[in-house]
C-alpha positions as CSV (number, residue, x, y, z in Angstrom):
1,M,21.7,-15.1,-24.8
2,Y,23.8,-17.4,-22.5
3,G,22.3,-19.4,-19.6
4,L,23.1,-22.7,-17.7
5,K,23.1,-24.6,-20.9
6,E,25.7,-22.4,-22.6
7,L,27.9,-21.4,-19.6
8,K,30.6,-23.4,-17.7
9,S,29.7,-24.7,-14.4
10,H,33.0,-23.4,-13.0
11,I,35.5,-20.7,-14.4
12,I,39.1,-20.4,-13.6
13,I,39.7,-17.1,-11.8
14,E,43.4,-16.1,-11.3
15,E,45.3,-13.3,-9.8
16,H,45.5,-11.2,-13.3
17,S,43.0,-13.1,-15.4
18,V,39.7,-14.7,-15.8
19,E,38.5,-17.1,-18.5
20,C,35.4,-16.6,-20.7
21,P,32.4,-18.4,-19.2
22,V,31.1,-19.6,-22.5
23,K,31.4,-23.5,-22.7
24,G,34.2,-24.6,-25.0
25,C,36.0,-21.2,-25.1
26,S,39.6,-21.1,-23.7
27,I,40.1,-17.3,-24.1
28,K,41.2,-15.4,-20.9
29,V,41.0,-11.9,-20.4
30,E,42.6,-9.4,-18.0
31,R,40.9,-9.6,-14.5
32,Q,38.7,-6.6,-13.7
33,R,38.6,-5.2,-10.0
34,Q,36.3,-2.8,-8.3
35,S,33.8,-1.3,-10.9
36,F,32.7,-3.1,-14.1
37,K,34.5,-1.7,-17.2
38,R,33.7,-2.1,-20.9
39,E,37.1,-2.1,-22.2
40,Q,38.6,-4.2,-24.9
41,K,41.2,-5.8,-22.6
42,F,38.1,-7.4,-20.6
43,Q,36.3,-8.5,-23.7
44,C,36.5,-12.1,-25.1
45,S,37.5,-11.8,-28.8
46,E,35.3,-14.6,-29.8
47,H,32.0,-14.1,-28.0
48,K,32.2,-10.3,-27.6
49,I,31.1,-10.3,-23.9
50,Y,32.8,-8.2,-21.3
51,I,34.1,-10.3,-18.4
52,S,34.6,-9.9,-14.8
53,P,35.2,-12.8,-12.1
54,S,31.5,-12.5,-11.0
55,T,29.6,-11.8,-14.1
56,F,29.7,-10.6,-17.8
57,E,28.0,-8.1,-20.1
58,Y,26.8,-8.3,-23.6
59,Q,28.0,-6.1,-26.3
60,T,24.3,-4.7,-26.8
61,A,21.4,-4.6,-24.5
62,K,19.1,-6.6,-27.0
63,E,21.2,-9.7,-26.7
64,N,20.0,-9.8,-23.2
65,L,16.3,-9.3,-24.1
66,L,13.9,-12.1,-25.1
67,W,11.5,-9.7,-26.7
68,Y,12.7,-7.3,-29.1
69,D,10.5,-7.1,-32.3
70,N,9.5,-3.8,-33.8
71,S,7.0,-2.9,-31.2
72,D,9.1,-4.1,-28.4
73,K,12.1,-2.0,-29.8
74,I,9.9,1.2,-30.0
75,L,8.5,0.7,-26.5
76,F,12.0,-0.1,-25.1
77,N,13.6,3.0,-26.8
78,K,10.8,5.1,-25.4
79,I,11.5,3.8,-21.9
80,L,15.1,4.7,-22.1
81,E,14.2,8.3,-22.8
82,V,12.7,8.5,-19.2
83,K,14.7,5.7,-17.5
84,R,17.3,7.1,-15.2
85,E,19.8,4.3,-15.3
86,C,20.4,1.3,-17.5
87,R,22.5,-1.7,-17.1
88,I,20.4,-3.9,-19.2
89,A,23.2,-5.7,-20.9
90,R,24.7,-7.1,-17.8
91,E,24.0,-10.8,-17.3
92,N,22.7,-10.3,-13.7
93,S,20.5,-7.2,-14.6
94,E,17.4,-6.8,-12.7
95,D,16.0,-4.6,-15.5
96,A,16.6,-7.3,-18.1
97,L,14.9,-9.9,-16.2
98,T,11.9,-7.4,-15.4
99,W,11.6,-6.6,-19.1
100,N,11.7,-10.3,-20.1
101,V,9.1,-11.6,-17.5
102,M,7.0,-8.7,-17.4
103,R,6.8,-7.9,-21.0
104,F,5.9,-11.4,-21.7
105,L,2.8,-11.1,-19.5
106,D,2.0,-8.0,-21.2
107,R,2.4,-9.0,-24.7
108,Q,0.4,-12.3,-24.1
109,K,-2.4,-10.1,-22.3
110,L,-2.1,-12.1,-19.2
111,L,-1.7,-9.2,-16.8
112,P,-5.5,-9.2,-15.7
113,S,-5.5,-12.8,-15.1
114,F,-2.1,-12.9,-13.2
115,L,-3.1,-10.0,-11.1
116,S,-6.5,-11.5,-10.5
117,Q,-4.9,-14.4,-9.1
118,L,-2.4,-12.4,-7.0
119,S,-5.1,-10.1,-5.4
120,R,-7.8,-12.6,-5.3
121,R,-10.2,-10.3,-7.0
122,E,-11.4,-9.9,-10.9
123,I,-9.0,-7.4,-12.6
124,Q,-10.4,-6.6,-16.1
125,E,-8.1,-4.1,-17.3
126,A,-4.3,-3.3,-16.8
127,E,-1.9,-0.9,-18.2
128,M,1.8,-1.7,-17.3
129,I,4.1,1.3,-16.6
130,L,7.7,0.1,-16.7
131,W,10.2,2.6,-15.0
132,S,7.5,5.5,-15.1
133,Y,6.8,5.4,-18.7
134,S,3.3,5.3,-19.8
135,P,2.6,3.8,-23.2
136,T,-0.9,5.5,-23.1
137,A,0.4,8.9,-22.6
138,K,3.9,8.1,-24.5
139,S,5.6,10.0,-21.9
140,S,6.5,9.6,-18.1
141,W,3.4,8.9,-16.1
142,S,2.0,12.4,-15.2
143,L,0.3,11.1,-12.0
144,L,3.5,9.7,-10.7
145,N,5.2,13.0,-11.5
146,Q,2.5,14.8,-9.4
147,A,3.2,12.5,-6.4
148,R,7.0,13.0,-6.7
149,I,6.5,16.9,-6.7
150,E,3.9,16.4,-3.9
151,F,6.5,14.9,-1.7
152,G,9.3,17.2,-2.5
153,E,11.0,15.3,-5.1
154,T,11.9,16.4,-8.6
155,V,10.7,14.8,-11.8
156,A,14.0,14.1,-13.3
157,R,15.4,12.4,-10.0
158,G,12.3,11.3,-8.3
159,S,11.3,7.7,-7.1
160,E,11.1,5.3,-10.0
161,P,9.4,2.1,-9.3
162,D,10.3,-0.7,-11.5
163,I,6.8,-1.8,-12.4
164,I,3.6,0.1,-12.0
165,I,0.3,-1.4,-13.2
166,L,-2.8,0.7,-13.4
167,T,-6.0,-1.4,-13.2
168,D,-9.8,-0.8,-12.8
169,K,-9.5,-1.7,-9.1
170,V,-5.9,-1.5,-7.9
171,L,-2.9,0.5,-8.2
172,Y,0.1,-2.0,-8.1
173,F,3.8,-1.0,-7.4
174,I,6.3,-3.8,-7.9
175,E,9.8,-3.3,-7.2
176,A,12.0,-6.0,-8.7
177,K,15.1,-7.4,-7.0
178,L,17.5,-9.9,-8.2
179,T,20.9,-9.8,-6.7
180,S,20.4,-6.4,-4.7
181,K,18.5,-6.3,-1.4
182,N,15.7,-4.0,-0.1
183,K,18.0,-2.5,2.6
184,T,18.6,1.1,1.6
185,K,19.4,4.4,3.6
186,P,19.1,7.9,2.4
187,S,22.5,9.5,1.3
188,N,21.6,12.6,3.3
189,L,19.4,12.2,6.2
190,Q,18.9,15.9,6.7
191,N,17.4,16.1,3.1
192,R,13.8,14.6,3.9
193,K,12.1,16.5,1.1
194,K,8.4,16.6,2.0
195,Y,8.1,13.1,2.8
196,E,6.6,13.6,6.1
197,I,4.5,16.7,5.5
198,G,3.5,16.2,1.8
199,G,-0.1,15.1,1.0
200,N,-1.4,16.7,4.1
201,K,0.8,14.6,6.4
202,W,0.0,11.5,4.6
203,F,2.9,9.8,6.3
204,Q,1.3,10.0,9.7
205,H,-1.7,7.9,8.3
206,I,0.2,5.0,6.7
207,F,3.3,4.5,9.1
208,K,3.6,3.2,12.6
209,S,7.2,4.2,12.9
210,D,9.0,7.5,12.4
211,F,11.3,8.7,9.5
212,E,14.4,7.8,11.3
213,T,13.5,4.3,12.3
214,L,12.3,3.6,8.7
215,T,15.3,5.1,7.0
216,V,18.2,4.5,9.1
217,R,17.5,1.7,11.7
218,E,15.5,-0.5,9.5
219,Q,17.1,0.7,6.3
220,Q,13.8,0.7,4.4
221,Y,14.3,3.9,2.8
222,E,13.3,2.7,-0.8
223,L,10.3,0.9,0.5
224,M,9.2,3.7,2.5
225,R,9.1,5.9,-0.5
226,Y,7.1,3.7,-2.6
227,W,4.6,2.8,0.0
228,L,4.2,6.5,0.6
229,L,3.9,7.7,-3.0
230,G,1.9,4.7,-4.2
231,S,-0.6,4.7,-1.5
232,W,-1.1,8.5,-1.9
233,L,-1.5,8.2,-5.6
234,A,-4.2,5.3,-5.2
235,K,-6.1,7.5,-2.9
236,Q,-6.1,10.3,-5.3
237,I,-7.2,8.0,-8.2
238,G,-9.8,6.4,-6.0
239,I,-8.7,2.8,-6.1
240,D,-6.9,0.4,-3.9
241,F,-3.0,0.1,-3.4
242,E,-1.0,-3.1,-3.6
243,F,2.6,-2.9,-3.1
244,Y,4.8,-5.8,-3.8
245,S,8.6,-6.4,-3.5
246,L,9.6,-9.0,-6.1
247,V,12.4,-11.2,-5.0
248,I,14.2,-14.6,-5.5
249,Q,12.4,-17.4,-3.4
250,S,15.4,-18.2,-1.4
251,R,16.2,-14.5,-0.3
252,E,14.8,-12.0,2.1
253,K,12.3,-14.3,3.6
254,A,11.6,-12.1,6.4
255,L,11.0,-9.0,4.4
256,E,7.2,-9.0,4.7
257,A,7.3,-9.2,8.5
258,E,10.1,-6.7,8.9
259,F,8.1,-4.0,6.9
260,D,4.7,-4.9,8.1
261,K,5.7,-3.8,11.6
262,N,6.4,-0.3,10.5
263,I,3.3,0.4,8.3
264,I,-0.3,0.7,8.6
265,E,-2.3,-1.6,6.3
266,T,-6.1,-1.5,5.7
267,P,-8.2,-3.7,3.3
268,E,-7.5,-1.0,0.6
269,R,-3.7,-0.8,1.3
270,K,-1.5,-3.9,1.4
271,F,2.3,-4.8,1.2
272,S,3.5,-8.3,0.2
273,R,6.4,-10.3,-0.7
274,L,6.2,-11.8,-4.3
275,T,8.7,-14.2,-5.9
276,W,9.9,-14.6,-9.5
277,E,9.1,-18.5,-8.8
278,Q,5.4,-17.4,-8.2
279,I,5.4,-15.8,-11.6
280,Y,6.9,-18.9,-13.0
281,D,4.3,-21.1,-11.5
282,F,1.6,-19.0,-13.1
283,V,3.3,-19.0,-16.5
284,I,3.5,-22.9,-16.5
285,T,-0.4,-23.0,-16.3
286,I,-1.1,-21.2,-19.4
287,P,-1.7,-22.9,-22.6
288,E,1.3,-24.1,-24.7
289,S,3.0,-21.8,-27.1
290,Q,6.3,-20.9,-28.6
291,E,6.6,-17.8,-26.4
292,K,5.5,-19.8,-23.4
293,Q,8.3,-22.3,-24.1
294,K,10.8,-19.4,-24.6
295,I,9.9,-17.9,-21.3
296,T,10.0,-21.1,-19.2
297,E,13.4,-22.0,-20.6
298,Y,14.6,-18.5,-19.8
299,F,13.4,-19.1,-16.2
300,I,15.1,-22.5,-16.0
301,N,18.5,-21.5,-17.4
302,K,18.7,-18.1,-15.8
303,T,22.0,-17.4,-14.0
304,I,23.1,-14.6,-11.8
305,G,26.9,-14.7,-12.4
306,Y,29.6,-16.8,-10.5
307,G,30.6,-17.0,-6.9
308,S,34.1,-16.0,-5.4
309,N,34.8,-19.9,-5.8
310,G,34.2,-19.8,-9.5
311,K,31.0,-21.6,-9.5
312,I,28.0,-20.6,-11.3
313,I,25.0,-19.4,-9.6
314,K,21.6,-20.7,-10.7
315,A,18.9,-17.9,-10.3
316,F,15.8,-19.7,-9.4
317,E,14.6,-22.7,-7.4
318,L,12.8,-24.2,-10.0
């Protein structure tokens, strides 16, 4: 895995070529334009990465994963059976970051203590459901599928939160962002599914704003869907609901205020902005271990590609 230590601080981007970003490599490949392609003419023959002016992609997904022992591999492959989209081999992949950080917390049995600190209440048990796959059920989480159907979605193409954590007191939805933003609009405004009428018109109980305001003017379509499905699900289970948008500290600082004005929060139903740096701050407080060293170095060295000026972009403010 390549990070700040292994990558050039600046790469030469020419009209028809771009150089390999790995330090000490003089190989240039043909310049990619528009969509990213995994073709031999874009691949460094020495480091086997596919290169564009803004990022690169590993030959295999496992090269971008910190945790890939036998149990990780089994879980990861099971997740891929239900996950709709996968760009985990990409250097700036949100999914790879999500796996590396959240899987660390899960492997180290740190989820209850992290969530207890986050929610300021004592969490005893926690099951992490990544991209809708439940390790307990060994399948797509059936309760999420019920919520999808309740609000007019299909199971195969329904809303897919990055991280769901089911605990004894709270249902957590966490939507992870790295380079992308929370601004989203529906591709077809006329196809509202059953968002406004499903769950005995649950929409009216949890939103201050109407569907058009949320999805078109405010461009909070994705946030709207997770707030809707997650809060309804928690109500069915009989526990509280907390929805977090997980972002880089320097980005979307007004997100919480922008969404809060459109939703109805209660002591049992809350939305918050969470940053990757907050997770790092939690990690550095735990006892020393090889795995802790591995994840902290990952945070410190993490990059999110190169800018249009060819300069490397450090992911986190650490």
